[in-house]
C-alpha positions as CSV (number, residue, x, y, z in Angstrom):
1,M,-2.5,-1.5,29.8
2,S,-2.4,0.8,26.9
3,Q,-1.0,-0.4,23.4
4,P,3.0,0.4,22.7
5,R,3.6,3.0,20.4
6,I,6.4,2.8,17.9
7,D,7.8,6.0,16.3
8,R,10.2,5.2,13.7
9,I,13.0,2.6,12.4
10,D,16.2,3.6,14.0
11,H,18.4,1.0,12.0
12,F,18.3,-2.1,10.1
13,V,21.1,-4.7,9.1
14,L,22.1,-5.7,5.7
15,T,24.6,-8.8,5.3
16,V,27.0,-8.0,2.5
17,A,29.9,-9.8,1.0
18,D,32.2,-6.6,1.0
19,I,31.8,-3.5,3.2
20,D,34.0,-1.5,1.8
21,A,32.3,-2.3,-1.7
22,T,28.8,-1.6,0.0
23,C,30.0,1.6,1.5
24,R,31.4,3.1,-1.8
25,F,28.3,2.2,-3.5
26,Y,26.2,3.8,-1.4
27,E,28.3,6.9,-0.6
28,R,28.7,7.4,-4.3
29,T,25.2,6.9,-5.5
30,L,22.9,8.1,-2.6
31,G,25.3,10.2,-0.5
32,L,25.0,8.0,2.6
33,K,27.8,8.4,5.1
34,R,30.2,5.8,6.3
35,V,30.3,5.5,10.2
36,E,32.3,3.7,12.6
37,F,31.6,2.3,15.9
38,V,32.7,-0.3,18.3
39,G,34.5,-2.1,15.6
40,R,31.4,-1.9,13.2
41,V,30.5,-0.1,10.2
42,A,27.2,1.4,9.3
43,L,25.8,3.9,6.6
44,A,24.0,6.8,8.2
45,F,21.4,9.2,6.5
46,G,19.0,11.5,8.3
47,R,18.1,9.9,11.6
48,Q,18.5,6.4,10.4
49,K,21.4,4.1,9.6
50,I,21.9,0.7,8.1
51,N,24.6,-1.4,10.0
52,L,26.3,-3.8,7.8
53,H,27.7,-7.3,8.6
54,R,29.9,-9.0,6.7
55,A,29.0,-12.6,5.5
56,G,30.3,-15.0,7.9
57,H,31.3,-12.7,10.2
58,E,27.6,-11.4,11.5
59,F,27.6,-9.8,15.0
60,E,25.0,-11.6,17.7
61,P,22.3,-11.6,17.9
62,K,21.3,-11.6,14.2
63,A,18.5,-12.6,11.8
64,R,18.2,-16.6,11.8
65,R,19.2,-16.7,7.9
66,T,21.9,-14.3,7.0
67,L,22.7,-13.9,3.5
68,P,23.9,-10.9,1.0
69,G,21.3,-10.0,-1.4
70,T,18.2,-10.5,0.8
71,G,17.4,-7.3,1.6
72,D,14.2,-5.2,0.1
73,F,13.8,-2.1,1.4
74,C,12.7,1.6,0.6
75,L,14.2,5.0,1.5
76,I,12.5,8.3,1.2
77,A,14.7,11.1,-0.7
78,A,14.3,14.6,0.3
79,T,16.0,15.1,-3.4
80,P,13.5,14.9,-6.2
81,L,13.3,11.4,-7.8
82,D,14.5,12.6,-11.2
83,A,17.7,13.9,-9.7
84,I,18.0,10.4,-8.1
85,V,17.5,8.8,-11.2
86,A,20.2,11.1,-13.1
87,R,22.7,10.4,-10.4
88,L,22.3,6.5,-10.9
89,V,22.7,6.9,-14.9
90,D,25.8,8.9,-14.0
91,C,27.1,6.1,-11.7
92,G,26.2,3.4,-14.1
93,V,23.4,1.8,-11.8
94,P,20.7,0.3,-14.0
95,I,16.9,1.1,-12.9
96,E,15.3,-2.0,-12.8
97,L,12.0,-0.5,-12.3
98,G,10.5,3.4,-12.4
99,P,9.5,5.8,-11.7
100,V,6.3,4.0,-11.1
101,P,3.4,4.9,-8.6
102,K,3.5,2.9,-5.1
103,T,1.6,3.3,-1.9
104,G,4.1,3.9,1.2
105,A,3.4,4.2,4.8
106,L,2.1,7.9,4.4
107,G,0.5,7.5,1.1
108,P,0.8,7.6,-2.7
109,M,4.4,8.0,-3.8
110,R,6.7,7.6,-6.9
111,S,9.6,5.4,-6.8
112,I,12.3,3.7,-8.5
113,Y,14.1,0.5,-8.1
114,F,17.4,-0.9,-8.5
115,R,20.1,-3.0,-7.1
116,D,23.1,-2.7,-4.8
117,P,26.3,-4.7,-5.4
118,D,25.0,-7.8,-3.3
119,G,21.7,-7.7,-5.1
120,N,19.7,-5.9,-2.4
121,L,16.7,-4.5,-3.9
122,V,16.7,-0.8,-3.3
123,E,13.6,1.3,-3.6
124,V,14.1,5.4,-3.4
125,A,10.8,7.1,-3.2
126,N,9.2,10.8,-3.1
127,Y,6.0,11.3,-1.4
128,R,3.1,12.9,-3.6
129,G,0.4,15.3,-2.9
130,R,-0.5,15.9,0.9
131,H,2.6,15.3,2.2
132,R,6.1,17.2,2.3
133,R,9.1,17.7,4.3
134,S,8.6,19.5,7.6
135,R,11.6,22.0,8.8
136,R,12.4,19.3,11.5
137,G,13.0,16.5,8.7
138,T,9.7,14.6,9.2
139,T,7.1,14.1,7.2
140,A,4.0,16.1,7.8
141,R,0.5,16.8,6.0
142,R,-0.2,19.9,4.1
143,S,-3.0,21.8,5.2
144,R,-6.2,21.9,2.5
């Protein structure tokens, strides 16, 4: 029997204190789009989304310990990182770290870190060097 092949992340869940405040923050700072489905709320971007659970009113099944501010995740931006930094500064969001060199799933990248209203650590990055965005929105290697 062959090993399973996982292609990508479809969504992840953040437990938040205030869904509306969280949506306003991500819409204003990163341009994510609020979507509602079956009585629930998510933030959509690209081919992924972040489902939101209000603390104390999570949907089942859920993580064993759900608390606002326990998330730590990285988003890859198609927009240059310097423009993201400028947008965050314009929105009054302090940059906690960066831009700094990091290593992502596909290699070297440049990252910034900041916190959302619940204190979740958000990393936004651009890949460097041999990786670029393809026409279909996936990351592809440049030929050498």
